[in-house]
C-alpha positions as CSV (number, residue, x, y, z in Angstrom):
1,X,26.6,-79.9,-71.2
2,X,24.6,-82.7,-71.5
3,X,23.1,-81.6,-68.0
4,X,22.6,-78.0,-68.8
5,X,18.7,-77.4,-69.2
6,X,18.2,-76.9,-73.0
7,X,15.2,-75.0,-74.5
8,X,12.4,-76.7,-75.5
9,X,11.6,-74.7,-78.7
10,X,15.6,-74.8,-79.9
11,X,15.0,-78.7,-79.5
12,X,12.2,-79.0,-81.7
13,X,13.9,-76.5,-84.5
14,X,17.0,-78.6,-84.5
15,X,15.0,-81.7,-85.1
16,X,12.8,-80.3,-87.8
17,X,16.0,-78.4,-89.3
18,X,19.4,-80.1,-89.2
19,X,21.0,-77.0,-90.9
20,X,22.7,-76.0,-87.3
21,X,23.2,-77.7,-84.0
22,X,21.5,-76.7,-80.8
23,X,24.7,-75.2,-79.9
24,X,25.2,-72.9,-82.8
25,X,21.4,-71.5,-81.9
26,X,22.4,-71.2,-78.2
27,X,25.5,-69.4,-79.2
28,X,24.0,-66.9,-81.7
29,X,21.5,-66.1,-78.6
30,X,24.5,-65.7,-76.1
31,X,26.0,-63.2,-78.9
32,X,22.8,-61.1,-79.1
33,X,22.8,-60.6,-75.3
34,X,26.6,-59.7,-75.6
35,X,25.7,-57.4,-78.2
36,X,23.1,-56.0,-76.2
37,X,25.2,-55.5,-73.1
38,X,27.9,-53.9,-75.0
39,X,25.2,-51.1,-76.5
40,X,24.1,-50.6,-72.8
41,X,27.6,-50.2,-71.6
42,X,28.1,-47.9,-74.1
43,X,25.1,-45.8,-73.7
44,X,25.7,-45.8,-70.1
45,X,29.5,-44.6,-70.7
46,X,27.9,-41.6,-72.9
47,X,25.3,-40.7,-70.4
48,X,28.2,-40.6,-67.6
49,X,30.2,-38.3,-69.9
50,X,27.4,-36.1,-70.4
51,X,26.7,-36.0,-66.6
52,X,23.1,-37.3,-67.7
53,X,21.6,-40.2,-65.5
54,X,18.2,-40.0,-67.0
55,X,16.9,-42.4,-69.4
56,X,17.6,-41.2,-73.0
57,X,14.5,-44.0,-73.9
58,X,16.4,-45.4,-76.6
59,X,15.9,-48.6,-77.9
60,X,18.0,-51.4,-76.7
61,X,17.4,-53.4,-80.2
62,X,21.0,-54.2,-81.9
63,X,21.2,-54.5,-85.6
64,X,22.7,-57.4,-87.7
65,X,26.4,-55.7,-87.6
66,X,26.4,-55.7,-83.8
67,X,25.2,-59.1,-83.4
68,X,27.8,-60.6,-85.9
69,X,30.6,-58.4,-84.2
70,X,29.8,-59.5,-80.7
71,X,29.6,-63.1,-81.9
72,X,33.2,-62.8,-83.1
73,X,34.1,-61.4,-79.7
74,X,32.5,-64.0,-77.9
75,X,34.0,-66.7,-80.2
76,X,37.4,-65.5,-79.6
77,X,36.5,-65.1,-75.9
78,X,35.0,-68.4,-75.6
79,X,36.8,-70.7,-78.0
80,X,40.3,-68.4,-78.8
81,X,41.9,-70.1,-81.8
82,X,39.6,-72.8,-82.0
83,X,36.8,-70.3,-82.8
84,X,37.5,-71.2,-86.8
85,X,36.9,-74.6,-86.2
86,X,33.9,-74.5,-84.1
87,X,32.2,-72.5,-86.5
88,X,33.2,-74.8,-89.0
89,X,31.7,-77.8,-86.8
90,X,28.7,-75.9,-86.9
91,X,28.5,-75.0,-90.5
92,X,28.9,-71.3,-89.7
93,X,30.9,-70.3,-92.9
94,X,29.7,-66.4,-93.3
95,X,28.2,-64.0,-91.2
96,X,25.4,-64.6,-93.3
97,X,24.8,-67.6,-91.4
98,X,24.6,-65.7,-88.3
99,X,21.8,-63.6,-89.9
100,X,19.9,-66.9,-91.0
101,X,20.2,-68.4,-87.4
102,X,18.5,-65.0,-86.2
103,X,15.9,-65.1,-88.6
104,X,15.1,-68.6,-87.6
105,X,14.8,-67.7,-84.2
106,X,12.3,-65.0,-85.2
107,X,10.5,-67.6,-87.2
108,X,10.0,-69.5,-84.4
109,X,9.0,-66.7,-81.7
110,X,12.1,-66.7,-79.5
111,X,13.1,-62.9,-81.1
112,X,11.3,-60.0,-82.5
113,X,11.9,-58.4,-85.6
114,X,12.0,-54.5,-86.0
115,X,10.6,-53.2,-89.4
116,X,14.3,-52.4,-90.6
117,X,15.7,-55.8,-90.0
118,X,16.9,-57.6,-92.8
119,X,18.9,-60.8,-93.5
120,X,21.2,-58.7,-95.8
121,X,22.0,-57.1,-92.3
122,X,24.5,-59.4,-91.8
123,X,26.1,-59.9,-95.0
124,X,29.8,-59.5,-95.5
125,X,30.5,-58.2,-91.8
126,X,33.8,-60.0,-91.6
127,X,35.1,-62.9,-93.1
128,X,35.1,-66.4,-91.6
129,X,37.7,-68.1,-90.5
130,X,40.0,-65.7,-91.2
131,X,38.9,-62.9,-89.1
132,X,37.9,-64.9,-85.9
133,X,41.8,-65.0,-85.5
134,X,42.2,-61.3,-85.3
135,X,44.3,-60.0,-82.5
136,X,45.8,-63.9,-82.1
137,X,49.7,-64.3,-82.5
138,X,51.4,-67.8,-82.4
139,X,55.2,-67.3,-81.6
140,X,57.4,-70.1,-82.0
141,X,60.8,-70.0,-79.9
142,X,64.0,-70.5,-81.7
143,X,66.0,-73.4,-80.6
């Protein structure tokens, strides 16, 4: 990952606040994109079912719950059963931490906040690390 382009605003943020590493911020931004893509796909599916191809004018804004769930989904896809270890290494121990990262990104101007957005939107969505392993099953063959 060393040769990849890194966002200068994120670089400055992690230099001034070492709470979370660069990769945690980058992951949360990717989770936000994942949540927005999921929302768009859901809207397109609903429009197809209704035979309505016109834009409904709905906002593409995603809420804290949607971001947290997308983060879990993305972590499972990217890290598999190692997701809890990755989150631990990054210092993400609760969904509230995902919200704190989002609000740091708002603070430095990388994201925008809607009037109804609140840090509490991220509270208690699921349990980290336990719920990062939902859907995984380890089977050991008998000898």
